[in-house]
C-alpha positions as CSV (number, residue, x, y, z in Angstrom):
1,X,-40.3,10.3,48.0
2,X,-37.3,8.1,47.9
3,X,-34.0,9.5,46.7
4,X,-32.7,8.5,43.2
5,X,-30.4,5.6,43.3
6,X,-26.9,6.1,41.8
7,X,-28.0,4.1,38.7
8,X,-30.9,6.6,38.2
9,X,-28.9,9.7,39.1
10,X,-28.5,12.3,36.4
11,X,-25.1,12.1,34.8
12,X,-22.8,15.0,35.7
13,X,-21.8,16.7,32.4
14,X,-18.3,17.7,33.6
15,X,-17.6,14.1,34.7
16,X,-18.9,12.8,31.4
17,X,-16.9,15.4,29.5
18,X,-13.7,14.3,31.2
19,X,-14.4,10.6,30.7
20,X,-15.4,11.0,27.0
21,X,-12.3,13.1,26.3
22,X,-10.2,10.5,27.9
23,X,-11.8,7.7,25.9
24,X,-11.4,9.7,22.7
25,X,-7.7,10.3,23.5
26,X,-7.2,6.6,24.2
27,X,-9.0,5.8,20.9
28,X,-6.8,8.2,19.0
29,X,-3.7,6.5,20.5
30,X,-5.0,3.1,19.5
31,X,-5.9,4.3,16.1
32,X,-2.4,5.6,15.4
33,X,-1.0,2.3,16.8
34,X,-3.2,0.6,14.3
35,X,-2.1,2.9,11.4
36,X,1.6,2.4,12.3
37,X,1.1,-1.4,12.4
38,X,-0.7,-1.3,9.1
39,X,2.2,0.6,7.5
40,X,4.7,-1.9,9.0
41,X,2.6,-4.8,7.7
42,X,2.6,-3.4,4.2
43,X,6.4,-3.1,4.3
44,X,6.8,-6.6,5.7
45,X,4.6,-8.1,3.1
46,X,6.6,-6.4,0.4
47,X,9.8,-7.6,1.9
48,X,8.4,-11.1,2.2
49,X,7.4,-11.1,-1.4
50,X,10.9,-10.1,-2.5
51,X,12.5,-12.7,-0.2
52,X,10.3,-15.4,-1.6
53,X,11.2,-14.4,-5.2
54,X,14.9,-14.4,-4.1
55,X,14.5,-17.8,-2.6
56,X,12.9,-19.2,-5.8
57,X,15.8,-17.8,-7.8
58,X,18.3,-19.2,-5.4
59,X,16.5,-22.6,-5.6
60,X,16.9,-22.5,-9.3
61,X,20.5,-21.5,-9.1
62,X,21.3,-24.3,-6.7
63,X,19.5,-26.9,-8.9
64,X,21.5,-25.7,-11.9
65,X,24.9,-26.1,-10.1
66,X,23.8,-29.4,-8.7
67,X,23.0,-30.8,-12.1
68,X,26.5,-29.6,-13.3
69,X,28.0,-31.5,-10.4
70,X,26.1,-34.6,-11.2
71,X,27.1,-34.4,-14.8
72,X,30.7,-33.9,-13.9
73,X,30.6,-36.9,-11.4
74,X,29.1,-39.2,-14.0
75,X,31.7,-38.2,-16.6
76,X,34.5,-38.9,-14.0
77,X,33.1,-42.3,-13.1
78,X,31.9,-43.3,-16.6
79,X,32.6,-47.0,-17.1
80,X,33.4,-47.7,-13.4
81,X,31.3,-48.8,-10.4
82,X,28.6,-46.2,-10.1
83,X,26.9,-47.4,-6.9
84,X,28.2,-44.5,-4.7
85,X,27.6,-42.0,-7.5
86,X,24.1,-43.4,-8.0
87,X,23.3,-42.8,-4.3
88,X,24.4,-39.2,-4.7
89,X,22.5,-38.8,-7.9
90,X,19.2,-39.7,-6.5
91,X,19.6,-37.8,-3.3
92,X,17.0,-35.0,-2.8
93,X,18.6,-33.6,0.3
94,X,21.1,-30.8,-0.5
95,X,23.0,-31.4,2.7
96,X,23.1,-35.1,2.2
97,X,24.2,-34.5,-1.4
98,X,27.0,-32.3,-0.3
99,X,28.1,-34.7,2.4
100,X,28.0,-37.8,0.2
101,X,30.6,-36.2,-2.1
102,X,33.3,-37.1,0.4
103,X,32.4,-40.8,0.1
104,X,33.4,-40.9,-3.5
105,X,37.0,-42.2,-4.0
106,X,37.6,-40.0,-7.0
107,X,36.2,-36.8,-5.4
108,X,39.6,-35.0,-5.8
109,X,39.2,-35.2,-9.5
110,X,35.9,-33.3,-9.5
111,X,36.0,-29.8,-10.8
112,X,36.9,-27.6,-7.8
113,X,35.0,-24.6,-9.2
114,X,31.7,-26.6,-9.4
115,X,32.0,-27.8,-5.8
116,X,32.7,-24.3,-4.6
117,X,29.8,-22.9,-6.6
118,X,27.5,-25.5,-5.1
119,X,28.6,-24.8,-1.6
120,X,28.2,-21.1,-2.0
121,X,24.8,-21.4,-3.6
122,X,23.6,-23.7,-0.7
123,X,24.8,-21.2,1.9
124,X,23.0,-18.4,0.1
125,X,19.8,-20.4,0.0
126,X,20.0,-21.1,3.7
127,X,20.3,-17.4,4.4
128,X,17.3,-16.6,2.2
129,X,15.2,-19.3,3.8
130,X,16.0,-18.0,7.3
131,X,15.1,-14.4,6.2
132,X,11.9,-15.6,4.7
133,X,10.9,-17.5,7.9
134,X,11.7,-14.4,10.0
135,X,9.6,-12.1,7.8
136,X,6.7,-14.6,7.8
137,X,6.8,-14.6,11.6
138,X,6.9,-10.8,11.6
139,X,3.9,-10.6,9.4
140,X,1.9,-12.9,11.7
141,X,2.9,-10.9,14.8
142,X,2.0,-7.6,13.1
143,X,-1.4,-9.0,12.0
144,X,-2.0,-10.0,15.6
145,X,-1.2,-6.5,16.8
146,X,-3.5,-5.0,14.2
147,X,-6.3,-7.1,15.5
148,X,-5.6,-6.0,19.1
149,X,-5.4,-2.3,18.2
150,X,-8.6,-2.6,16.2
151,X,-10.4,-4.1,19.2
152,X,-9.0,-1.4,21.5
153,X,-10.2,1.4,19.2
154,X,-13.7,-0.1,18.9
155,X,-14.0,-0.6,22.6
156,X,-13.0,2.9,23.5
157,X,-15.3,4.4,20.9
158,X,-18.2,2.2,22.0
159,X,-17.6,3.3,25.6
160,X,-17.7,7.0,24.7
161,X,-20.8,6.5,22.7
162,X,-22.5,4.8,25.6
163,X,-21.6,7.6,27.9
164,X,-22.9,10.2,25.5
165,X,-26.1,8.3,25.1
166,X,-26.9,8.8,28.8
167,X,-27.0,12.5,28.5
168,X,-30.1,14.4,27.6
169,X,-30.1,16.1,24.2
170,X,-29.4,19.6,25.6
171,X,-26.5,18.3,27.7
172,X,-25.0,16.4,24.8
173,X,-25.2,19.4,22.5
174,X,-23.5,21.6,25.1
175,X,-20.7,19.0,25.4
176,X,-20.2,18.8,21.7
177,X,-20.3,22.5,21.0
178,X,-17.3,23.3,23.2
179,X,-14.4,25.4,21.9
180,X,-15.2,27.3,18.6
181,X,-18.1,26.8,16.2
182,X,-17.3,24.0,13.9
183,X,-17.9,26.1,10.8
184,X,-15.8,29.1,11.7
185,X,-13.4,29.2,8.7
186,X,-10.2,31.2,9.2
187,X,-9.3,33.2,6.1
188,X,-5.5,33.5,6.2
189,X,-3.9,33.2,2.8
190,X,-1.6,30.2,2.2
191,X,1.0,30.0,-0.6
192,X,2.3,27.3,-2.9
193,X,1.4,23.7,-2.3
194,X,0.1,24.6,1.2
195,X,-2.7,26.6,-0.4
196,X,-4.0,23.4,-2.1
197,X,-3.7,21.4,1.1
198,X,-5.6,24.0,3.2
199,X,-8.3,24.3,0.5
200,X,-8.8,20.6,0.5
201,X,-9.0,20.4,4.3
202,X,-11.5,23.3,4.5
203,X,-13.7,21.6,2.0
204,X,-14.0,18.6,4.4
205,X,-15.4,20.7,7.3
206,X,-18.4,18.8,8.8
207,X,-17.4,15.4,7.4
208,X,-17.5,12.5,9.7
209,X,-14.7,11.0,11.8
210,X,-14.3,7.3,11.2
211,X,-11.1,5.6,12.5
212,X,-8.9,4.3,9.7
213,X,-10.8,6.3,7.0
214,X,-9.1,8.4,4.4
215,X,-12.2,10.0,2.7
216,X,-14.0,10.9,0.6
217,X,-16.6,11.8,3.2
218,X,-15.0,10.5,6.4
219,X,-11.5,10.6,7.9
220,X,-9.4,9.9,10.9
221,X,-6.8,12.6,11.9
222,X,-3.9,11.4,9.8
223,X,-6.2,10.3,7.0
224,X,-7.4,13.9,6.6
225,X,-3.9,15.4,6.6
226,X,-2.6,12.7,4.2
227,X,-5.4,13.5,1.7
228,X,-5.0,17.2,2.1
229,X,-1.4,17.2,1.3
230,X,-2.0,14.5,-1.3
231,X,-4.2,17.1,-3.1
232,X,-1.1,19.3,-3.1
233,X,1.0,16.6,-4.8
234,X,2.8,15.5,-1.6
235,X,2.7,11.9,-0.5
236,X,2.3,11.3,3.3
237,X,2.0,8.1,5.3
238,X,-1.3,7.3,7.0
239,X,0.1,7.7,10.5
240,X,0.5,10.9,12.7
241,X,3.8,9.6,14.1
242,X,5.2,8.8,10.6
243,X,4.0,12.2,9.4
244,X,6.0,13.9,12.1
245,X,9.1,12.7,10.2
246,X,7.8,13.8,6.8
247,X,9.4,17.3,6.6
248,X,11.4,19.9,8.5
249,X,10.2,20.8,12.0
250,X,9.1,24.4,12.5
251,X,8.8,26.4,15.7
252,X,5.3,27.4,16.9
253,X,6.2,31.0,16.4
254,X,6.9,30.3,12.7
255,X,3.7,28.4,11.9
256,X,2.2,29.0,8.5
257,X,-1.1,27.8,7.0
258,X,-0.7,24.3,5.8
259,X,1.8,23.2,8.4
260,X,1.0,19.9,10.2
261,X,0.6,20.3,13.9
262,X,0.9,17.4,16.3
263,X,-0.6,16.7,19.7
264,X,0.0,14.6,22.9
265,X,3.0,12.6,24.0
266,X,3.6,10.1,22.5
267,X,2.1,11.8,19.4
268,X,-1.4,10.4,18.6
269,X,-3.2,13.3,16.8
270,X,-2.5,15.6,13.9
271,X,-4.2,18.5,12.3
272,X,-3.5,21.2,9.7
273,X,-2.8,24.7,10.8
274,X,-5.0,27.3,9.0
275,X,-3.8,30.5,10.7
276,X,-4.7,32.8,13.6
277,X,-3.9,30.1,16.1
278,X,-6.5,27.7,14.7
279,X,-6.2,24.1,13.5
280,X,-8.5,22.1,11.3
281,X,-8.6,18.4,12.2
282,X,-10.7,15.2,12.2
283,X,-11.4,15.5,15.9
284,X,-13.4,12.4,17.0
285,X,-16.7,10.6,16.1
286,X,-18.8,13.1,18.0
287,X,-17.4,16.2,16.4
288,X,-16.1,15.1,13.0
289,X,-13.9,17.4,11.0
290,X,-13.8,20.8,12.7
291,X,-11.8,23.8,13.6
292,X,-10.3,24.2,17.1
293,X,-7.8,26.4,18.9
294,X,-4.2,25.2,18.5
295,X,-3.9,24.8,22.3
296,X,-7.2,23.0,22.9
297,X,-5.0,19.9,23.0
298,X,-1.5,19.3,24.3
299,X,0.7,20.7,21.6
300,X,3.8,18.6,20.6
301,X,5.3,20.2,17.5
302,X,4.9,21.0,13.8
303,X,6.2,20.0,10.4
304,X,6.2,21.7,7.1
305,X,5.6,19.1,4.3
306,X,6.5,19.6,0.7
């Protein structure tokens, strides 16, 4: 009997476990990159909308001052040769309009205040146009990054799924049932808003992990904690790194149920502490929302929202 070829060899569960864990960690990192980029994009789009509105108002202000200048010039030159004034009057280029003022022999008699207003409004419009162009470029770059992060997440998760598919059912179940049973609920009382957050999180046990999801039946890690604390009336951003700045930091020895706990460096995963050294979190696509020991992942710190 010939020996099995490497392609036919039975996968080693420890090797698969390490590789799947690595892929899930990479996917978590890419997911949080995606969530951060999405938050930045939302902010940039809001800024861009405001800048465009400012630019439209500035366009209108410039046009109004320009009309005042034209009226003033026509009054000054009424009854005289209007050839130079006519050239300025029909000019659609603000820079040319401003420059052509110096060609008019009676320029010194124009109202100095109007000229100053026009020059000021033109400078303001240039600044707004430049800011709008920069934000437009930022939006395009952020959208490109979002697409790259999305592709990275999908690739890592697909690779993990392919690895798991090579295992026999019993091996796969052994790998997925590591740590603590997924339905082991820790009954440690929480107080205040934290009680509402913990109650919401516990109600999601067994729900699916879907990257980018925020419920009602599927979550990623920061989506779950965002919704849990949202149920307590506290607004959190959909990003583990942004959530790390959402409240005062607390020492591990002072952890209380409801605290957000963060993992890896740089931070790429977050869960909600439920007491007795346990954390409830949206783990990964294989395990979904479950309970795990606090130190089953590299611990980075904790925050107390609210």
